[in-house]
C-alpha positions as CSV (number, residue, x, y, z in Angstrom):
1,X,0.0,-0.1,0.2
2,X,1.5,3.6,-0.9
3,X,2.7,5.4,2.3
4,X,0.0,8.0,3.7
5,X,-3.1,5.9,2.3
6,X,-5.3,3.8,4.1
7,X,-6.0,1.4,1.0
8,X,-5.0,1.2,-2.7
9,X,-8.6,2.5,-3.5
10,X,-7.8,5.6,-1.8
11,X,-4.9,6.2,-3.9
12,X,-6.2,5.2,-7.2
13,X,-9.1,7.8,-6.4
14,X,-6.3,10.3,-5.5
15,X,-4.5,9.3,-8.9
16,X,-7.7,10.2,-10.8
17,X,-8.2,13.6,-9.4
18,X,-4.6,14.3,-9.7
19,X,-4.7,13.5,-13.7
20,X,-7.8,15.6,-14.0
21,X,-6.3,18.7,-12.1
22,X,-3.3,18.6,-13.9
23,X,-4.9,18.3,-17.4
24,X,-7.3,21.0,-16.6
25,X,-4.8,23.5,-17.2
26,X,-1.3,23.8,-18.2
27,X,-0.4,26.1,-15.2
28,X,-1.3,23.1,-12.7
29,X,1.2,21.3,-11.0
30,X,1.7,19.7,-7.7
31,X,3.5,22.0,-5.4
32,X,6.5,20.2,-3.6
33,X,6.5,17.3,-6.3
34,X,10.5,17.2,-5.9
35,X,9.8,16.3,-2.4
36,X,7.8,13.0,-3.8
37,X,9.0,10.4,-1.5
38,X,11.0,12.3,0.4
39,X,11.0,14.5,3.6
40,X,10.7,18.5,3.7
41,X,13.1,20.4,6.0
42,X,10.6,20.8,8.8
43,X,10.6,16.9,9.3
44,X,7.2,16.4,7.3
45,X,7.4,13.3,4.7
46,X,5.5,13.5,1.7
47,X,4.4,10.6,-0.5
48,X,5.1,9.3,-4.0
49,X,2.9,12.1,-5.4
50,X,4.2,14.9,-3.5
51,X,1.6,15.5,-1.0
52,X,2.6,15.7,2.7
53,X,1.7,12.9,5.0
54,X,0.8,14.3,8.4
55,X,0.5,11.7,10.9
56,X,1.1,10.7,14.9
57,X,0.7,13.2,17.0
58,X,0.5,15.9,14.3
59,X,-2.8,14.7,13.5
60,X,-5.9,15.0,16.3
61,X,-8.8,13.8,14.5
62,X,-9.7,12.4,10.8
63,X,-13.4,12.7,9.4
64,X,-14.9,11.7,6.0
65,X,-17.1,14.7,4.8
66,X,-20.5,13.6,3.0
67,X,-20.1,14.0,-0.7
68,X,-22.7,16.6,-0.4
69,X,-20.1,18.8,1.4
70,X,-17.2,18.1,-0.8
71,X,-17.7,21.7,-2.5
72,X,-19.2,23.4,0.4
73,X,-17.2,26.5,1.6
74,X,-14.7,26.1,4.2
75,X,-16.6,27.2,7.3
76,X,-19.4,24.7,6.5
77,X,-17.0,21.7,6.2
78,X,-15.0,22.8,9.3
79,X,-18.2,23.4,11.2
80,X,-19.3,19.7,10.2
81,X,-16.0,18.2,11.0
82,X,-15.8,19.8,14.6
83,X,-19.4,18.5,15.3
84,X,-18.2,15.0,14.3
85,X,-14.7,15.7,16.7
86,X,-17.0,16.6,19.3
87,X,-19.2,13.6,19.4
88,X,-16.2,11.3,19.2
89,X,-14.8,13.2,22.4
90,X,-18.1,12.8,24.0
91,X,-18.2,9.2,23.0
92,X,-14.5,8.6,24.3
93,X,-13.4,7.7,21.1
94,X,-11.1,10.6,21.1
95,X,-9.2,11.5,24.5
96,X,-9.8,14.8,25.8
97,X,-6.1,15.3,27.2
98,X,-4.8,15.7,23.5
99,X,-6.4,19.4,23.9
100,X,-5.8,22.5,25.7
101,X,-8.7,23.8,27.9
102,X,-9.2,26.7,25.0
103,X,-9.2,24.1,22.2
104,X,-11.9,22.0,24.0
105,X,-14.1,25.0,24.6
106,X,-14.0,25.9,20.9
107,X,-14.9,22.3,20.0
108,X,-17.7,22.5,22.6
109,X,-19.0,25.5,20.7
110,X,-18.5,23.7,17.4
111,X,-16.6,26.6,16.0
112,X,-14.7,26.1,12.3
113,X,-11.4,27.1,13.4
114,X,-9.6,25.9,16.6
115,X,-6.5,27.5,18.1
116,X,-3.3,26.2,17.0
117,X,-4.8,23.5,14.6
118,X,-6.1,23.9,11.2
119,X,-8.7,21.3,9.2
120,X,-6.5,20.2,6.5
121,X,-8.1,19.2,3.2
122,X,-6.5,15.9,2.5
123,X,-5.8,14.8,-1.6
124,X,-8.3,11.8,-0.7
125,X,-11.6,13.0,-1.7
126,X,-13.6,14.2,1.6
127,X,-10.9,13.0,4.0
128,X,-10.1,15.9,6.6
129,X,-7.7,15.8,9.0
130,X,-7.1,18.2,12.0
131,X,-3.7,18.9,12.0
132,X,-1.2,21.0,14.2
133,X,-0.7,24.3,12.4
134,X,2.7,24.4,13.0
135,X,3.2,21.3,10.8
136,X,0.2,22.2,8.3
137,X,2.2,25.2,7.5
138,X,4.4,23.6,4.6
139,X,3.5,24.3,1.1
140,X,1.4,21.8,-0.5
141,X,-1.2,21.4,-2.9
142,X,-4.2,19.8,-0.9
143,X,-7.6,18.4,-1.6
144,X,-9.4,21.8,-1.4
145,X,-8.2,22.2,-5.2
146,X,-8.5,18.4,-6.1
147,X,-11.8,17.8,-4.9
148,X,-13.3,20.8,-3.2
149,X,-13.6,22.9,-6.0
150,X,-10.7,25.1,-5.1
151,X,-13.3,27.2,-2.8
152,X,-12.1,29.6,0.1
């Protein structure tokens, strides 16, 4: 299985979206494609296509959006992700102690943005990751451009 993916099917879906993105315009490219299979100077690994692999303690939560939200605005996507995170915390699926009191308050209020964390549009269609903002800051082509309509 390719590094950074949960299944071969996920990888194949990404390859299809990347193909469509690259062929849509001669100006389209994969930012940091030169890092494909390597590591960014900030310590972030990149998959074979040049996408960052956020993992371990850098990823607090992962959620798969319903397809109806794929091209929604960021706030709508992020609010849904935060609602799902809140539910997972309340069910005991995600430990509360990985968040600061301020972050927990923001999650409880179902805010779209959580201090020091970023909702990352993974390249896998609909996959969202709550990532430590300092790690997310590496330049990259994200899922928002591939499957999210590029809407910000």
